N, C-alpha and C positions, 0 to 999 in steps of 0.2 A: 519314592515316586520319581518317574522319569523327568528329565529336564527338557523343555522344548524351546525352540526359537522360531520366530516369525520370519517369513521371507515375503517382502512387499515390493510390488511394482505399481506404477501409476500410469493412467491414461489421462492427461490433462488437456482439456479443451479450452482454448483461448479465442475469444471473439476479437477479430481484428478491427481496428479503429478507422476503417475506410468510411468515406461519406456515403458510398453506395454499395449495394450487395455484390456478391461474387459473380453472378451471371446475368444481372440486369441492372437497370438504373434506379431502382427504388431506394429510398432512404433507409439507412441503418439506425437512425436516431431512436433512442430508447424512450418508451413511455407514450407513444402516440395512441390515439383511439384505435380500438381493435380493427384490424383488416383495412387500415388506411394507407399503409406503406406496402402495397401489393400491386402486382400486375400479372398478366397471363403466364409469364415465365416462372415467377416464384410461387405461384399457386398451382403449377403443374397442368395448365390448360393444354388440350391436344393441339399439336401443330406449332407450339411455341418453341423457340430455339435459344439455348444459352450462349452468351458471349462473355468470355473471360475478362474480368477486371484486372488490368495489368498491375495496379497498385497492390492487389492481394499477393501477387507473386513477389513483388519487391519487399513487402512486409515479412513474408515467409522466409525469404532469403536473409533478410536482416536478422531475424530471430535465430535462424539456423547457424549463421556465421558467428553470432555472439555466443552461441552455445557450443562452439567448437565442432560443429558438424561438417561432414563432407557433403558438398553440394552435388546433386545429380545434374549433369549437364543436359540430360535428356530425361524428361519425365512426362507423365500423362495422367489423365483422369479415368476412373473406373466407376461403374454403377454397382452400388450395394443394394440389393433388392430385398425389401421387406415391407410389410403393410403395417401401418399404424395411423390413427386418425390425424396426427399432426404432420404427417409426411405425405403431402398432396400428390406427389408423382408415383408413390408406391416404390420409389427407390431413392437413394441418396447418392449424389455425385461426390465421390471421395477419391482416395489414392491408395491402392493396395500393392500393386506390383512394382510400380516405379515412383515412390514418394520423392518429394523435392529435396529432402535432407536425410542423411543417415549418420550413424556412428559418431555421436557427439558426447559431450560430458559437461557437467557443471560441478563446481566444488562447493560443498556445504561445510558449515562449522557447527558442532554441537558441544555439549559438555564433555564428550569423549574425544574431542579434537576435530581435525579436518578430514574430509572424506570426499572422494569423487563418486558421483552418481552418473552412470553411463546412460546415454540416450540412444535407444535402439533406432528410432526414426522420428521424423517430424513431417506430417503431411497436411495438405490443404483439403478442405471439404466445406460443404454448405451446412448451415444449421437447420434444424427442423422448426416447425411452428411450436405453439405453446397451448397445452390444454388447460382450460380454466374450469375448475369443478364448482358448480353452483349447487350448494347443499339445500338452499331454499327451494329451488325448482327441481332438485334431484336429477340434474343432468350435467353434461360436460359440454362446454363450448370451445371452439377452436379459434385462436388468434394467429393468423399467418404473417404478422408483421416481422417476426423473427425468422421466418422461413427464407432461406437464401442468404442470411447474414454470414459473412465469411469467417471460417474457423481455421486455426491450425490445431492439430492434435499432436501432442508431444508424448511419445510412448517411451517410458524408461525401461531399463533392464531391471530385474528383480534384485536391486542392490541395497534396499533399505531393510532395516531390522525392527524398527520401533516407531512409535508416533512422533517422537522428537525429531528423528531423521526425516520423516515424511513432511512435517511442518517446516523444517529448515529448507528442504528442497522446494516446497511450494512457495515459501517466502522469497527464496532466491529467484525462482522463475518470475514471480509477480513483479519484483523489483526490477529485474532485467527488462521485462516487457514494457513496464512503465517508462523506464529510462530511454528505451529505444523509441518510444512513442508509437508502438504498434498496437497497444491495447491499454485500456484503463484498468483492466483486471478487477472490476468491482464484483466481488462474490455475491453481494446482495442483489445485483441486477443480472446475474447469470453470465457475465462476460468472462468469468474464469470458473471452471467446474472440474472436479476431479472424480474419476472412478478408481477405486482402490482394489487391486488384485492382491489377495493375501492367502498364504498357506502356512502351515506350521509343520515342523519336522523335529525329530529327536535331535537335541543339541549334539554337535560334532559330526553328524552324518552329512553326506553330500547329496543324497537323493532328494528330489523335490516332493513335497506333499501335494495333495489335491487342492487346487485354488478355487476361491470364490471371488466374485466381483461384486462390490458394493457401489450402488449408484445413488443419485439424489443427495449429494453431500454439498451443502452450500455455505459452510463456514469452517474455519480451521479448527475451532473447538469441537464441532460435530465430527469432523474427520478424525481427530485424536480419540474421541470417545468411541467412534465406530471401530477403529482399529483395535482398541483394547477389548471391546465387547466381542468382536469376531474372533480375535485370538483366543479368548477364554472359551468361547463356544466350541471352537474346533478342538481345543485341548480336551475339553470335557467329553466330546464325542469319542476321541481316540482312547481316552482313559477308561471309558466304559465299553470299549470293544466295537463301537459303531464306526461306520465309514463316513468320511466327509464327501458330500456330493458336489460335483462341479456345477455351479449354478450362479445365477445373478440374484442378488438379494437387495432389498431396500432397507436402509437404516431409518428407524423412527427415533429422532433425537429426544422427543418428549417422553417416550416410554423406555429409552435407552436400550433398545433391542432391535434386532433385524428380523425380517421375514422373507420367505422365498417369493421372487417375482416370476422367474421362469428358469428352465434349464439353460445352461450356458451354451451359446451358439459358437460354432467354429466358422472359419471363413467359408467353408463349402456350403453352409446353410444359407448364406446370402447370395449365392450364385453370382459372384463377381464376374464382370466382363468389361472390356474397354468401352468407354462411352463413345458411341458412334458420332455424336454431334460436336465433340470437342477435339481439335487437333492436338498432337503432342506439343510440348513446350521445349524449345531449344534455348539453353542459357549460355550465353557467350562469356568469355573471360573478361571482356570489357564491361559487361553488365555487372558481373561479380565485383570487379574493381570499383565501379561507381557506387555500389551498395556498401562496400567496405569503407569507402571514403565518407559515407553519410552516417556511419555509426558514431554516436556521440561518446564522450567520456562516461564510462560506466561507474557504478558505485565504488568498486574496489580502488580504481584509479583515483577517483575523487577523494576518497578517504585518505589515501596516501599523500595526495597533494595538500590537503588541509593540514595534515600534521607537519609536513615539510615547509610549506609556504607560510602558513599562518601560525605555526607553533601550537596547534590545538592538541589536547590529549586525545588518545585513541577513542576513548568513550564518547567524548563530545563529537568528534569527527564521524563516528558511527551513527549517532542520533541525527545529526544534521544532514546526513546523506541517505537516510532511510527512504526518503521520497525525493524524486527529482524536483517536484514543485517547491518543496521546502528548501532544498539546497540552492535553487535559483533565487528565491527570495533572500536567503542569507547572503549569497555572493553579491547580489546587487546592493544590499544594504551596506555590506562591508566596503564595497567599492566607493559608494557615495560618501560615507562618513570617514573613510580612510583609516579605520581601526577594526580589523577583523576580530580581534579578541573581545573588544567591547561589544561588537555586534553579536558574536557567539554567545556572550553572557546573557544578552537580552533574549535571544532565541531559546537558549537552554532554560531560562527562567520564565519570563513573562509570556513569551509566545507559546511555548509548550503548555504552560499552566492554563492559559485561556483556551487553548485548543481542547485540552482535556475537560475543562469545566463546561464548555459549550458543545462538546461532542462533535468537533469539526475535523474533517480530513484536510491535509495540506492543500489539496486542490480547491478547497472551498474558501481559502483565505483571500481576502479582498483588499487588505491594506497596502498602501504604497510603500515600497522600500525607501523611497525618498523621505517620506514623512517620519518613518522610524529613525532614519539616519539623522534628520533634523533634531529629533528629540535627544538622541545619543549625544550629539554635538552640544546641545544646550546644557545637558548635565555636565559634560566635560568642561565647558566654559563657566560653569557655576552660575548659569543664568536661571536655572530652575533646580529645586531640590530633587533628590532621587525619589523621595516619597511622592511628591507631586507629579513627577514624571511618570511614575507607574500608574497613577490615577488617570493622567491624560492619555496614556497609551491604551487604556481600556476603551476610551472613546475612539482613538485612532483604529484600534483593532475592529471595532464594531461598525464604525461609520466612515473611516478613513478621513477624518477631519484634518485640517492643517494645524499641527500642534503649535507652531510659532504664533499664529494669529489667535488661537484659542487661549494660550497662556497669557498673552497681552490682554485679551478681552476680560479674562477672569481675574486679573490682578495677581497672578501667581508668579510673575517674574521676580527674581531676586534683584533688588535695587540697591542693597547695602546702604540704606539710609541710616547714618550714624545717629542722628538726633532722634529718629523714631525708635531705634533699638535701645538707646539709653533711657528714653522716656518709659518704654514698656518694661525694661529691666528694673528700673528703680521702683516702679509701681508694684511689680510682682514681688520684689524683695520686701517692700513695706507691708504688703498684704499678707505675707507669710513669715512673721517674725519668729515663730517657733522653729520651723524647719531651717530658717537661716541661722539661728543660734546653734542648732545641731551641726550645721555645715561648718560654722566657725570653730565648733568644738572638735572637728576632725572626722565627722561622719561623712565619708566620701560618697556614699550612695546617694545622699541628698543632692549632690551636684547634678546627677542625671535627672532628678525630679524637676529641678529648676530649668534645665535645658529643654526638657519636654514641654513644660508650661510656656516657655518663651517661644518655641517653635510653633506651638499650637496658636498662640496669640498673634504671632507675626504672619501666620499662614504662608510660610515658605518665602517670605520677602527678605530673609537673611539666611545665609548658609549656616549649616551646623558648626563649621569651624569658626566662623565669625562670632556666633552666639557664645560658644565656649570661651573664646578669647576675651570677649567683653565681660562675661560673668567672672572669669578668673581675675581680671583687673579690678572689678568692683569689690570682690572679696578682699583683695589686698588693701584696697582703699579704706574699707570699713573695718578692717581687723584692728 
């Protein structure tokens, strides 16, 4: 049997996090009542005229520069003509001939090692509205709130070969855009979407096969399954002597199969022409320099700094920098408590555990770095036991309570009351003569039994070290 390889390129649409739309002043906020964030411009009313949002250009420049693209000093908008119910103008304002950025690259890392994925171009355009299918009424409704929301479309070269590389590339873009602050890249809200162009060819050959495009992919898992499914479908066609048709297909993740939507269009099918209502954009060197100066420390730089400055392992640095929001919380906590390694241990342990348990994203965390820092310092000063501190942090995590006040109110602070410790110790030893005899007889495991009972009885009012020391002394005294 012949061996085949996949050739994959992506068109990634990223909604930009501007407050208003690309050509009008309507809100871009997600989740409003249908058709409430609209005006004559974004609903395509006759006589309305677009006005470009400068912030969109700045965000596109920032994304392009971070992705090592060459900036076009002169670019313009074009009309992409097509009819669809969610496209009120019957055309989309996009960029075909002179996109804002070209010829970039990002580096990804997979199990096979590092690899550069080239970016053919990055262009600005407006989003379409959204069709809502009402099965009960057997009709489709149109919500134009999303119409006119600014997008950048990032078109890669066909440099990827499998689902692992595609997911690594998408994760790299998502992380980059979030760090830059140009998009939240929430796949579940549609602010990051990917169209997958895939073809297969006989392994070792240079000629490209016939490609298909798969749309409507809204999760990384669905994208991975769609790639594997389409790869197998095309190989089966070639093995049985049939041709692969150039077409747009829709992936049904529930059925784990794809079906034809329409034949694949070329640029000529859209009858592109320069938009007559929008002047060209001239991008000066000074503007580019200003944008470059506004680019924050990105993930790779932050990872390296965490390892050098804080002495963190590469694995810890990688997890702590997966999200800009998480890294900012960590850094502020480390700054306040003055101990980055202890702060990292809490984030790697309790913070990530509770995030997973409660299915929260880093952007949803609401606890104060200062409150976690206070808790870390109290543990270091032996003012509260580590076990009680973890219990208190659950309340800090959920309600952002003041841990110092809460520990005082609940009587959880370690007071090292020697008389209380001795009273409890003697009582527990007297109540458990059998285990104590075993301890005197050399059964060392029973020591832990008594430490546990003492800690439970004292409710954290004595440190484990103090309890162990007092128990050891009493054993010597009673031997």
